[in-house]
C-alpha positions as CSV (number, residue, x, y, z in Angstrom):
1,X,0.0,0.0,0.0
2,X,1.3,3.5,-0.8
3,X,2.4,5.4,2.3
4,X,-0.2,8.3,2.2
5,X,-2.9,5.7,1.6
6,X,-1.8,3.9,4.8
7,X,-2.0,7.2,6.8
8,X,-5.5,8.0,5.5
9,X,-6.6,4.4,6.1
10,X,-5.5,4.3,9.8
11,X,-8.3,5.0,12.2
12,X,-9.1,4.4,15.8
13,X,-11.1,1.2,15.9
14,X,-13.2,0.4,19.0
15,X,-15.6,-2.0,17.2
16,X,-15.8,-5.8,17.2
17,X,-12.8,-7.9,16.0
18,X,-13.2,-11.2,14.2
19,X,-10.9,-13.0,16.7
20,X,-8.5,-14.0,14.0
21,X,-5.1,-14.9,15.3
22,X,-2.1,-12.9,14.2
23,X,1.1,-14.7,13.5
24,X,4.1,-14.0,15.7
25,X,6.1,-13.1,12.7
26,X,3.5,-10.4,11.7
27,X,3.4,-9.2,15.3
28,X,7.2,-9.0,15.3
29,X,7.1,-7.0,12.1
30,X,4.5,-4.6,13.5
31,X,6.5,-4.0,16.7
32,X,9.8,-3.6,14.8
33,X,8.2,-0.6,13.2
34,X,7.9,0.8,16.7
35,X,11.4,-0.1,17.5
36,X,12.6,1.8,14.4
37,X,11.0,5.0,15.7
38,X,13.2,7.9,16.8
39,X,13.8,8.5,20.5
40,X,15.3,11.4,22.4
41,X,19.1,11.2,22.5
42,X,18.6,7.7,21.1
43,X,17.9,6.5,24.7
44,X,15.3,4.0,23.4
45,X,13.2,4.2,26.5
46,X,10.2,2.3,25.0
47,X,9.8,-1.4,25.2
48,X,6.9,-3.7,24.3
49,X,5.0,-6.7,25.6
50,X,3.3,-8.5,22.8
51,X,0.3,-10.5,24.3
52,X,-1.0,-13.2,22.1
53,X,-2.1,-15.6,24.8
54,X,-6.0,-15.6,24.6
55,X,-6.4,-15.9,28.4
56,X,-4.1,-12.9,29.0
57,X,-5.9,-10.9,26.3
58,X,-9.2,-11.6,28.1
59,X,-7.7,-10.6,31.4
60,X,-6.5,-7.2,29.9
61,X,-10.0,-6.7,28.6
62,X,-11.4,-7.4,32.0
63,X,-9.0,-5.1,33.8
64,X,-9.7,-2.2,31.3
65,X,-13.5,-2.9,31.1
66,X,-13.2,-2.8,27.3
67,X,-15.0,-5.9,26.0
68,X,-13.9,-5.4,22.4
69,X,-10.3,-6.2,23.6
70,X,-11.3,-9.8,24.4
71,X,-11.9,-10.3,20.6
72,X,-8.5,-9.0,19.6
73,X,-6.0,-11.4,18.1
74,X,-3.3,-9.7,20.3
75,X,-2.5,-6.8,22.5
76,X,0.6,-4.7,22.3
77,X,1.5,-3.1,25.6
78,X,3.9,-0.1,25.3
79,X,6.2,0.1,28.3
80,X,8.2,3.2,29.2
81,X,11.2,4.0,31.2
82,X,11.4,7.5,32.7
83,X,15.2,7.5,33.1
84,X,16.5,10.9,32.1
85,X,18.2,11.0,28.7
86,X,19.5,14.6,28.6
87,X,20.5,16.1,31.9
88,X,17.4,15.7,34.1
89,X,15.0,15.5,31.0
90,X,13.3,12.3,30.0
91,X,11.6,12.0,26.6
92,X,9.7,8.8,27.4
93,X,6.3,10.3,26.4
94,X,7.6,11.5,23.1
95,X,9.5,8.2,22.5
96,X,6.4,6.2,23.3
97,X,4.2,8.3,21.0
98,X,6.6,8.0,18.1
99,X,6.9,4.3,18.5
100,X,3.1,3.9,18.9
101,X,2.3,5.9,15.7
102,X,4.7,3.7,13.7
103,X,3.1,0.6,15.1
104,X,-0.4,1.9,14.3
105,X,0.7,2.6,10.7
106,X,2.1,-0.9,10.4
107,X,-1.1,-2.4,11.8
108,X,-3.2,-0.4,9.2
109,X,-0.8,-1.5,6.4
110,X,-1.4,-5.1,7.3
111,X,-5.2,-4.7,7.1
112,X,-5.6,-5.0,10.9
113,X,-7.1,-2.4,13.2
114,X,-6.3,-0.9,16.6
115,X,-7.0,2.0,19.0
116,X,-4.5,3.9,21.1
117,X,-5.6,3.5,24.7
118,X,-3.9,5.5,27.4
119,X,-6.4,7.6,29.2
120,X,-8.1,4.6,30.7
121,X,-4.7,3.4,32.1
122,X,-4.5,6.5,34.3
123,X,-7.4,5.7,36.6
124,X,-8.2,3.1,39.1
125,X,-4.7,1.6,39.1
126,X,-5.4,0.0,35.7
127,X,-1.8,0.5,34.4
128,X,-0.4,-1.0,37.5
129,X,-2.8,-4.0,37.3
130,X,-1.7,-4.7,33.7
131,X,2.0,-4.2,34.7
132,X,1.6,-6.8,37.5
133,X,-0.2,-9.3,35.1
134,X,2.6,-9.0,32.6
135,X,5.5,-8.9,35.1
136,X,6.6,-5.4,34.0
137,X,9.5,-4.5,36.4
138,X,9.2,-1.8,39.0
139,X,10.5,1.5,37.6
140,X,8.9,0.9,34.2
141,X,5.3,1.9,33.3
142,X,2.5,0.6,31.2
143,X,1.9,3.7,29.1
144,X,-0.2,2.6,26.1
145,X,-2.3,-0.5,25.2
146,X,-3.0,-1.4,21.6
147,X,-5.5,-4.1,20.9
148,X,-4.9,-5.6,17.5
149,X,-7.3,-7.5,15.4
150,X,-9.1,-8.0,12.1
151,X,-12.0,-5.6,12.2
152,X,-15.5,-7.0,11.6
153,X,-16.6,-3.5,10.4
154,X,-14.9,-1.0,8.1
155,X,-12.3,1.2,9.9
156,X,-13.1,4.9,9.3
157,X,-11.0,7.9,10.1
158,X,-12.7,10.8,11.6
159,X,-12.8,13.9,9.5
160,X,-9.7,16.1,10.0
161,X,-9.7,19.9,9.6
162,X,-8.2,21.0,6.3
163,X,-4.5,22.1,5.9
164,X,-5.5,25.8,5.9
165,X,-6.9,25.6,9.4
166,X,-4.0,23.8,11.0
167,X,-0.8,24.7,9.1
168,X,0.8,27.8,7.7
169,X,4.0,28.8,6.2
170,X,6.4,31.1,8.1
171,X,4.0,32.5,10.7
172,X,1.2,31.1,12.8
173,X,-2.0,32.4,11.3
174,X,-4.7,30.6,13.3
């Protein structure tokens, strides 16, 4: 698929999945797209837990309260390390975001669907519960959860404002 087509095809999918399994090789290829993302000072603060065990996928669905996750073929859990990379500055959020976007594009390119979940992880100790389930070491954080599956329905991208309302040359004109 042509790159701009992949970008336009990617959308946040919270609908039902078919339950189709995803091969480990395909999951590895998807996550390697995230590993290839830039990171502040090349600190590479982002790591990943690829969950393809059906029981663990269902447990993550139960912890988050998101039933559609239980139908996913896998879940990619983005883990961050807040260790400073430049003086006292850490770029873990930026690193995780860059990696996650690469992963989402790779997912769309393969005809799969996903949604970037992070807000739900910030309440009720949900991130900590998933971290415990997956044996994420202390000092590292579950930052983002990406259920991955074959969508039962078409994936649509919400309408975006046109270029003229969000981008300008040489000066901000909004």
